[in-house]
N, C-alpha and C positions, 0 to 999 in steps of 0.2 A: 348229243350226249357223249360225255367223255368215256374212253375205254374203261372197263371195269378194273383192269390191272392197276390203274392209277390209285385205287383205294387201298392197295396193298404195299404201296411204296413207303419207305422210311425216310422222311425229309431230314436234311442236314441243317441243324440250327446254327445260325451265325449272322453277323452283320456284314452284308456284302456291299453296302453303300460306303465303301471306304474311300479315302482320298485317292487321287490319281496315282497309280503305281509308278515307281521310279522308271520302270521299263517304258511306260507310255510317255512319261515326261521326256525321255530321250528321243522318242519318235517325234514329238512336237518340236523339240529343240533342233532336230535335223531339218525341220521345215522353217526354221527361223523364228519359232514362237517360244519365248522364254517366260512370259508373264502367265502364271498359272490361272489367272482369271480369264485368260483367252484360250485356255486349253479345253476344248469342248469335246466331251466323250459322248457319242450318240447312243451308247448301250449302257443300261443299268440292270445288273442282275438283281432280281427281286427275291426269288426263292429257289433253292436247290431241292427239288421234290424227291429225288431218289433215283434208283436204278432197278432194272428188272431183266430177267433173261429174255432171249429172243422168243422162246416158247410161250411166254406170257402175253405176247402181243403179235401173234402171227397175222392179225388183220391190219397191221400197220401199212399205211399207204407207202408205195415204192419199195416194199421188201422184194429183193431179187427172187426170181422164180426158183433158182436152184436151192435156196434155203427152204422155201415152202415144200419143194419136192423131197428134200432130205428129212424135213421135220415130219412129213406125212409118212415117211418110211419107218419112223421109230414106232415101237410098240405103244409107247405113251408119248404124246406130244411134249410133255414136260421133261422127257429124257433128252431133249435136244438142247445142247449147251453151247453151241457156237454163237459167238457174238453177245452183245449186251446193250440194252437201251439205257440212255441217260435222259432224264426229264428235268426241265427247269423253266421257270417263269422269268421273263425279262421285259423291260420296257425299251422302246426306241424313243429317244428324246430328240425332238426337232429343234432347229434353231429358232422356231417360233414359240418355243416353250411348251408345246403340246406333247403329251405322252401317248404312245401307242402300246397298249398292254398285249403281250404275246406269250404264247406257251410253245415250247419246242420239245420234241423228242427226236433223238437220233441214235442210231445203232452204230457201234464202232466197227462192226463187221469182223472179218478174219482175213489176215494177209494170205494164208494158205489157200483161201477161196478166191483170191484176187479181188477182194471187195474194196470199195470206198465206203463212206458212210451212207446211210439212207435214213429217211425220216420225214417229218412234216412240221410246219410252223402254222399255228392257229392264232387268230385274234382271240384273246383270253376271255372276253366277255360274250362274244357272239358264236364262238367255235367255227368261224369262217376260216377256211384254209387260205393262208396268205402266200405260202411258198412251199415248194417241194424240195426235199433234199434227196439227191439221186446218186446211187453208186454207179459212176459212169466209166469206170476203168480200174485197172490194177492200182490200188491205193490212190484212187482219184475220185473226188466228190464234186458234184455240180449242184449249186444252189439256183433254183429256178423260181423267180417271183411270178405269181399268176394273178394277183389282184391289181387290176388297172388303177383302181382308186388309190391304193396305197403306193403303187409305183409312181404315179403322178405326184403324190404328196411329197415325196422326197427328191425326185429328179429336179424339182425347181428350187431346192434349197442348196445354199453354199455350205456343204458339210465336208470338213477334212476328215477322212476316214483313215486312222492309223494303220500302217501296214507292217509294223514291227513284228507282229505275230506270224507273218508269212515265212519268217525264218524258222526252220525246224529246231533251232537251238532254244527257242522260247515257246514252243508249242505244248509243253507239258506232257509230251508223250503221244499226242495225236498228230501223227506225222503225215497224214494224207495231204495231197494237193487239193485245195478247195477252190473251185472255179466259179465265177459269176457268169451264168449262162449267157446273158445279154449285156453284161458289163453295166448293169443298173446299180444305182446307189443303194436301193433296198436290198439287192442281192449281196452287195459288198458289206452292208451293215450286218446282215444275218451271218455272213461268213465271220465277221469280227466277233459276233456274239458267241459262235461256236469256239473260236480261238480264245476269247476272253474267259469263257466258262472253263476251258481246259487249264488256262493259266491259274484261275482261282482254285481249282482242285489241287493244284500243286502248291500254291501259296498257303492255303489253309490246311494242307496235309490230309485231305480226305480223298485222294485219288484212288485209294483202295478201301474206302469205308464200306 
C-alpha cells in the first residue's frame, strides 16, 4: 500500500515525453552517435507527482537516523522542516522495447546535516522495492539495486547510459555525487533518472513550484 502522504501531493501537469534535449544530443555526439534515430534514452519521465516535507513521510525507507531523532524531538512532527521529498513516476525503456514502470521518492536532505539523498524505487504496479537510495556521505548518494530479476534484465542489454548529467553544471541544482553501489546498469539508469528529473524541473521552470 502506498504511503498516505502521496494522496496529498499536487502533481505538476506537463508533457514530459519531449524530444531528446540538446544536452543529451551532445552526450551522444561525444560517443560518435549523430543519427537521432540511434540516440536511445533508457529513461522516460511519466508523471511529476509532487513534493512533500520530510515530516510527512518519516516512515520512508533509508531515512537517516539523525533525522528521525530530531523529528521526534519536535513538539509536533509536522514542525520538522529539514529536507524535502520529491515524487515521480518513470519508465525504464529496454533495448528490447519493453517498459519497466517505476515510482521513485527521494529526499534532497540538508547540506548542514552532511546528507546525501535518500529514498526508494518501487515497481509501480506491484509496489516491489527495486532499489534503495542511500545517504552515504557528505553530499554523497548511493543507488543500490536489490531486485535480482531486474538487475539481470538490464545487465545483459547493450545500453549506452549518458553521463552528461554527472557534471554539476547540468544537474539543475542537485549537486550530490550519486554512486552506483555495484556499478550495475540498473543502478546507473536510476541515477540517470534522478539527474534527468532534476534537469526537467529546471527546463520546465518548476524547480520551486
